[in-house]
N, C-alpha and C positions, 0 to 999 in steps of 0.2 A: 908648547905655548901657542895660544891663539893671539895673533896680533893683526891690527888693521891700520895701515898707513892711509889715513883718510884724505890726503892731499899730496899728490906726487905727479910731477909733470914728465911722465915717461915719453911724451910725444916730442920733446925737444931734441934737437940734433945731437946734444951731448951724449945721448944713449944710442945713436945709430949703429955704432960699431960693436957694441956688446950688450944689447938689450936683453937677449935671452939669458946671458950670464948674470946680469943684474937681477933679473926676476928669480933665477935659480938661487942666488945668494940670499935674496929676501925670504924665500921659502925656507932655506936652511936656517935662517935666523928666527923662524917662527912667525913670519908675516904671512898670514893666510889670505888676507884681502887687501886690495889696493884700489883706491879711487883716483882716476886720472881726470883732473879738471882741464879746461881748455881756455883759449883766449880769443878765438875767432872761428870762422867756418872751417878753414883748412886744418887747424889744429884739432877742432872738434871731430872732423872726419878721421884724422890720424889717431886720435885717442880712442875712438870707437873701434877702429881696426885692431888696435893693440888689445883692447879689452876683450874683443871677440876671439882673437887668436889665442890669448893666454888665460882666458876665463877670469878676467878682472872686471872692473866697472869703470865707467867714464861719465863725464858731465859735459855739457855744451853751453857756451855763452860768449858774449863779447866782453873782454876785459876792458876796464875803463881806459887803459892805454892802447887799446886795439879796436877802437870803434869803427864802424863802416863809414865809407864815403857817403855824403848826402846823396850823390847822384845814383848810387847803387844800393841805398839802404833797404828799400823794400825787397829787392831781389835777394840781398844778403840775409835779411831776416827770414825770408821764406826758406832759404837754403839751410839756415841754422835749425829751423823747426824740423826740416826733413831729417837732419841728423838725430834729432830727439826721438825719431821713430825707430832707431836702431835698438835691438833688444837689450843690450847691456849699457845703454846710455840712460842713466836713471836719475839725473839731477840737472838743475840749471846752475852753471857756474864755470869760471868764477866771474861774477859781475860785481859792481860796487862803485866806489868813488876813490880817486887817487889825486889828492891835491898837493902831493909832493913833487911828482913829475910834471903834472899839469900839461900832459900831452894834448888834451882837449879842454876847452873852456868848461867851467863848472856846470853851466846850463845844459850843455850837450851831454855831459856825464850823467847828470841827474835825470834827464829825459830817458836815456837808455837804461839806467838803473831801475827807474820806475816801470819801464816796459818789461824788464826781466822779472820784477816782482809780480806784476800782473800775470805774466805767462806762467810762472811757477804756481800761482794760486789757481789759475784756470785748469792746469793739467794735474794738479795735486803732486807736483814734484818738489823735492827738497831744494833749498836755495843756498848756494855757497857765496858768501859775501866777502869781497876784498875791501879793505879800508887802509889808507895810508895818509896820515895827516888829515883825516876826514872822519874820525870815529864818531864824533858828535853828530855830524851831518848824516852819516849812515843811519844812526839810530832815529834821527828825525824822520826819515823816509820809510823806515821799516814799520810794519804794523805792530801795535802793542800786543795784540792777541793773534799771532800768526796762525793761519789755517794749515800751514805746512811747516816742516822743520826748517829752522834758520841756523846756518852754520857760519859763525864769524871766524873766517880763516885768518890764521897768524895774528890773532887779536893783540893789540898793544894799547888798548884804552886804559885810562887811569882807574882808580878804585871806584870813583863815583859812577863813571860810565859802565864799568863792569857790573856793578850792582844793579844798574838799570837793565842791562842786557840779560843778566841771570834771572831777574824777577820776571822777565817776559818769556822765559823758557828757552832762550837761545842757547845753542851749543858754542863753546869756546875752544877754538883750535889753538893748540900749543905746539910750538916748533922748536928747532935747535937753539934759537937765542935764549931760551930759558936756562940753558946750561952755561951761558957766557958769564964770566966773573963779575962784570960791571953792571949786570942786569938785575940788581937787587929789587928794584921796584916791580919789575915784571914777575919775579919769583914770589913776591909778597901778594900780588894780585892773583896769581895762579893758585896759591895756597888757600885763597878765600873762596874759590869757585867750588860749588858742590860737585863731588866726584862724578855724579851721574850726568853732569853737563860738560865734561871735559872730553875733547877728542885729541888724539895724538896725530901729528902730521910731520912729514919731513920737508915738504915743499921742494923736494928734489927737482933739479940738481942744485938748488939754492940752499942757503942757510944750514950748512952742516953743523952738527953739534960738536962741542969739545969732545975729543981732542983732534977733530978732523977739519977744523977751520982752515980755509984756503984751498981745500980739495973739493972735488965734485961730490955732492951729496947723493945718497941713494937710499931706497927704502929699508935696506938691511940695518941702517943706523937708527931705525925707530926705537930699538931696545934702549938706546942711551937716553932718549927723551922720556921713555916710560920710567926708567930708573930715577930720573930727576923728579918727575911728577910724583912717583911713589914717595920719595924723600920729602917733598913739599907738603904732601897730604898726610904726613905723620910717620910713614915708614914702618907701620906695624904689619902690613901684609907682605906676602912674598911677591917677588917680581912677576911670577906667573899669574897670581891672583889680580894684581894691579892691571896687567896686560889684558886679562880676560874682561875686567870691568870696562876698560877703554874700548875693547873690541865690541862688547855689547852696546856701549854708547853709540859707536859708529854704525852698528847694525840698525839701531833704532833711528838714528839721525838720517840715514839713507833709506829708511823704510824697507829694510831687508830682514828684520827680525820677525820671528813668528808672531810676536805680539802686535805688530803694526805693519806687516808686509803689504806693500802696494802691489796690486794686480794691474796689468796693462788694460786700459780701456780700448785702445786700438793697437793693431799690429799688422805688419806687412806680410803678405804671403803671395808670391808671384808678383803679378802686376796689379793686384787688387789690395785695397785697404779694408781690414776687417774690424768690426765694432763688437766688442765683448760686453754685452749688457747684463749678463747674469751667469751665475754658476748653478742655478736651480734647474731641474729637469724632472718631468713626470716619469721618464723611462730610466731603466738601469741596463742599457744595452751591453751585452757581453763583450763587444769589440771596442767599446768607447775608450778613448785615450785617458779619460778621467780616472779609470781604474788603475792606471799605472804611472801617471805623470801629472804635474801641476800646470802643464802648458806645452807649447811646442817651440822649437827653434830658439831656445833661451828666453822666450817670453813667459812671464808668469801670468796665467789666466784664471787661476782659482781664487775667487773672492772669499774672504772670511765674512764679508757683508757686502751685498750688492751695492754698486756705486749709486750715488744720488742722480736724479734726472739732471740736475744742474751740472754735475761733473761731466756726465756723458755729453751733454749739449755743448758745454764750453770747450771740451777737448776737441770735439769735431769742428767747432768753429775756429779754433786756433790752428789746426793742422792744414797743410796745403793739399786738400783732398783732390783738387783739380788735376794733380799730377798722376792720378791713378785711373786705371781703366774703369773701375767701379768701386762702390762702397758696399760691403757685404755685412748685413746684420745677422749675427750668429750668436756667439756667446759660448762659454764653456758650459752651456746648458741650453735651454729653450727660449729664444728671444720673444716669442709671442706671449710669454708670461708677463712681459712688460709692454703690452700692446700700445698704450697711449704714448709712451716714450719713443718707441721705434717709429711710429707713424709721424710724430712731430719731428724727429731727427731726420727721417727720410725726406720729408718735405723741405727742410732747411737745406739739405745737400742737393736735392734736385733743382732747387732754386739757383744753385751755383753751377748748374749745367752738368752735374755728375750723375751717372746712372747708379741706381741702387738695386740691390738684390736681397731677398729674404731667404735665409736657410732655416728650415723648420722641420720638426717631426710631424707636423700636420695634425696635431691633437687639439688644436684650439677650438674645434667645434664642440669640445666637451664643456667649454665655459663661455662660448660666444654663439649668438644666433646667426643665421645665414646672412642677414643684412650686414651685420658687423664684420663678418668674415670677408664679405665682398668689399666692404669699405677698406678693410685692412689690406687686401690684395691690390686694390687700386692705388695704394700709397707707394707701390714699388714698380720698378720696370720689369723685374723678373722674379721668379720664385724657384727655389730648389727644395724638393720634398724628399725626405728620407723614407724610401720604401722598404728596403732591407729584407723583404720576405715575399713569398708567393701566396700566402694565405694566413688565416687567423692563428692556426696552431703553430706554424713556423714563426710567426711574428711574436707570439707570446713566449716562445722558447728563446728567441734571440734578443728580443726587446721587451723583457718583462716590465709592466707598467703599473703605476698606481691608478691609472684611468681605467674604469670599467668599460668593457667593449672597445678597447683601444683600436683594434683593427677596423671596426666599423666607422669609428670617428676619422681614421686616416683616409679610408675610401671616400667618405663624405667630403672631406677637405679637397681631395684630388678632383672630385667631380665639380666642386665649386670653383676650383682653379681653372678647370676647363671652361666653365660657363663665363668666367670673368674675362677670358681672352688674353690673360696675362701670359707672357713668355714663361713656359713651365718646363722644368726638367726634373725627372725622378732620379734618385741615386740609390746605390746599393754598395755594400762593402764586401770586397772579395775576401775569401777565406774566413768569413764570419760564421759559417755553418749554414748559410742560406743556399738553396738550390738555384744558382744563378741562371741556369737554362730556363727554369720555370718562372723566375722573376722577370727575365727578358720577355718571355711569352706574355706575361701579365701586362707589362708595359706596352707591348704592341696592341693588346686588346684595349687598353686604356687610351691608345693613340697618343702616347707621350714618349719623348726621347728618354733613354736611360743612360746614366753614366755609372759605370762600375769603377770604383776607386779602391 
């Protein structure tokens, strides 16, 4: 059985002593995926650590009961965004409004809720929404046509509010209380939600389903909630079929499904931040990672459709790029295929005092004149050019290209880089089939440093 516990707080201390066993039990119960939402910076970091260690997923946000101090708000907000750069942190959550506990005044809760909504939209991340005694107010602040998936966690709105939420395409999170005997109204609401918009959650360690009330909840109990959802939705399918439907719903909600999988616009590598602008490339290099993987270090970098200029620019704007040595424009392809975008983005980053580097195959002279190439180079602080061969024959063997006379275009670009006086480095891949000795000799003749990687 494939199962997805779409909301489970494994970061809480309730699981400190037996976290591995809890995850093993969930796997034995058929739970193949778990999403760990968070409540502040510290729990977001803890959730990201757990997600990376156990191949799960996490989210980061300030819960309405755990908002930052006004005196440290900017620093805390920047730290939270930094967690969102972790490879398995894939959503914003849980944020929202809580007028039951009223830990903070409604105005402050609304300010931070709206801030999280804007961040999710800027990054293209799914949004996990908490609401307690504030269901109507939550809907008032959420967009009617959301550009990102919206997940209403542990939803307890009445039928009218649920109809509104469903009509907007929001996902409805269903938890253990749906199994409680006195929750007839909730079961009636859940039975009315289209099956494709239901997510199953445990909210562990809270809200255990019957017959485990009073005990610590854990993701292995997901099955009991799935069984109740199956019953409320008519009970005609097998438990495995219902669980698979709910699994697919969560995969779509968190943009992990092949039909809508999100690729990372930015990713961390070493002390640099990389910008992934395209999956298109003129070359089919035999050593390229694209031949064997969809990304690196748990980041998904393969686009089904290249990101919009707006998404790339808003993502760079939101993240704390100042914390990194440099911003590198690369891509799971060739970045110069999006020349205007990378020039505009580089200018915005350099205005924030951050160095920028262009990683390129050097073939843009096939579609740009010399003046445009020099203008492009002037937009960056440095450039790294993939050499990868000592001559045309070797290059055509190792880096077959759709560009006619690709080697000549590469040499032309290298000469223009030399003329531009930009800091330039050539690169070659070890064990690619290239004669590294001859490649090194060529780099010396070109009077440029070579990095063999």
